[in-house]
C-alpha positions as CSV (number, residue, x, y, z in Angstrom):
1,M,0.0,0.0,0.0
2,P,1.5,3.4,-0.9
3,K,2.2,5.9,1.8
4,Q,-0.2,8.7,2.4
5,V,1.0,12.1,1.3
6,V,0.8,14.5,4.2
7,T,-0.3,17.9,3.1
8,R,-1.1,21.2,4.9
9,E,-4.8,20.6,4.1
10,L,-4.7,17.0,5.5
11,I,-3.1,18.3,8.7
12,E,-5.6,21.1,9.0
13,E,-8.6,18.7,8.4
14,T,-7.2,16.3,10.9
15,A,-6.8,19.0,13.5
16,F,-10.3,20.2,12.9
17,K,-11.7,16.7,13.3
18,I,-9.8,16.3,16.6
19,T,-11.2,19.6,17.8
20,R,-14.8,18.6,16.9
21,R,-14.4,15.3,18.9
22,M,-12.2,16.2,21.8
23,G,-11.6,20.0,21.8
24,I,-8.7,22.2,20.7
25,D,-6.5,21.2,23.6
26,A,-6.4,17.7,22.1
27,V,-4.8,19.1,18.9
28,T,-1.2,18.1,19.7
29,E,1.6,16.8,17.5
30,E,1.2,13.4,19.1
31,N,-2.5,13.1,18.2
32,I,-1.9,14.2,14.6
33,I,1.1,11.9,14.2
34,E,-1.1,9.0,15.6
35,R,-3.9,9.7,13.2
36,L,-1.9,10.4,10.1
37,A,0.9,7.9,10.7
38,C,3.4,10.6,9.9
39,T,6.4,12.1,11.6
40,T,7.0,15.4,13.5
41,R,9.1,16.6,10.6
42,M,6.1,16.3,8.3
43,I,4.0,18.5,10.6
44,H,6.8,21.0,11.2
45,K,7.1,21.4,7.4
46,Y,3.8,23.3,7.5
47,Y,3.4,24.2,11.2
48,P,6.7,24.7,13.0
49,D,4.7,25.9,16.0
50,I,1.5,24.1,17.0
51,K,0.0,27.5,18.0
52,D,-0.2,28.3,14.3
53,L,-2.2,25.2,13.7
54,H,-4.5,26.2,16.6
55,E,-5.0,29.6,15.0
56,N,-6.0,27.9,11.7
57,V,-8.5,25.7,13.6
58,K,-9.9,28.8,15.2
59,E,-10.4,30.5,11.9
60,R,-12.0,27.3,10.5
61,T,-14.3,27.1,13.5
62,V,-15.5,30.6,13.0
63,A,-16.2,29.9,9.3
64,F,-18.0,26.6,10.2
65,I,-20.2,28.4,12.8
66,K,-21.1,31.1,10.3
67,D,-22.0,28.6,7.7
68,Y,-24.0,26.6,10.3
69,Y,-26.1,29.5,11.2
70,K,-26.7,30.5,7.6
71,K,-28.2,27.0,7.0
72,Y,-30.7,27.3,9.9
73,I,-31.6,31.0,9.9
74,H,-33.2,31.6,6.5
75,V,-36.8,31.9,7.4
76,P,-38.7,34.8,9.1
77,D,-39.0,32.8,12.3
78,P,-38.2,34.6,15.6
79,D,-37.2,31.3,17.2
80,A,-34.9,30.2,14.4
81,A,-31.7,31.6,16.0
82,R,-32.5,30.0,19.3
83,R,-33.2,26.6,17.7
84,A,-30.0,26.9,15.7
85,H,-28.0,27.7,18.8
86,W,-29.6,24.8,20.7
87,L,-28.8,22.3,17.9
88,L,-25.3,23.6,17.6
89,T,-24.8,23.1,21.4
90,L,-26.1,19.5,21.0
91,K,-24.2,18.6,17.8
92,E,-21.0,20.6,18.1
93,S,-20.5,21.4,21.7
94,R,-16.7,21.6,21.5
95,L,-16.8,23.9,18.5
96,E,-19.4,26.1,20.2
97,K,-17.3,26.3,23.3
98,L,-14.2,27.3,21.2
99,F,-16.3,29.8,19.2
100,F,-17.3,31.6,22.3
101,Q,-13.7,31.5,23.6
102,I,-12.6,33.1,20.3
103,R,-15.2,35.8,20.6
104,S,-14.1,36.6,24.1
105,E,-10.5,36.8,23.1
106,R,-11.4,39.1,20.2
107,L,-13.5,41.4,22.4
108,T,-10.7,41.6,25.0
109,K,-8.2,42.6,22.3
110,L,-10.6,45.2,21.0
111,L,-11.2,46.7,24.5
112,E,-7.5,46.8,25.2
113,K,-6.8,48.5,21.9
114,N,-9.5,51.1,22.4
115,G,-8.7,51.2,26.1
């Protein structure tokens, strides 16, 4: 069987899947290496610092959440947003938690900047 080619996209997709299942704290080199059967060197080729991969996962999470809400909030129903949020909490609790952490971090930076 030929070896799998480890690309930036594959690493990012794997990190996002880990985040969805276990949270962003589980996105470690060890977990990625285990899932992709690759080496640290392959990861470092694209992400010398795991924090950069975490930032990518955060950006991807924001995009995912925005797309998620767009799918559910398309009708003139005052409860649509509430139902969408409830479903998100049930289906994607780890992404929802990360999303609110991201929003909090961004708000803190904005307040510090405008201090």
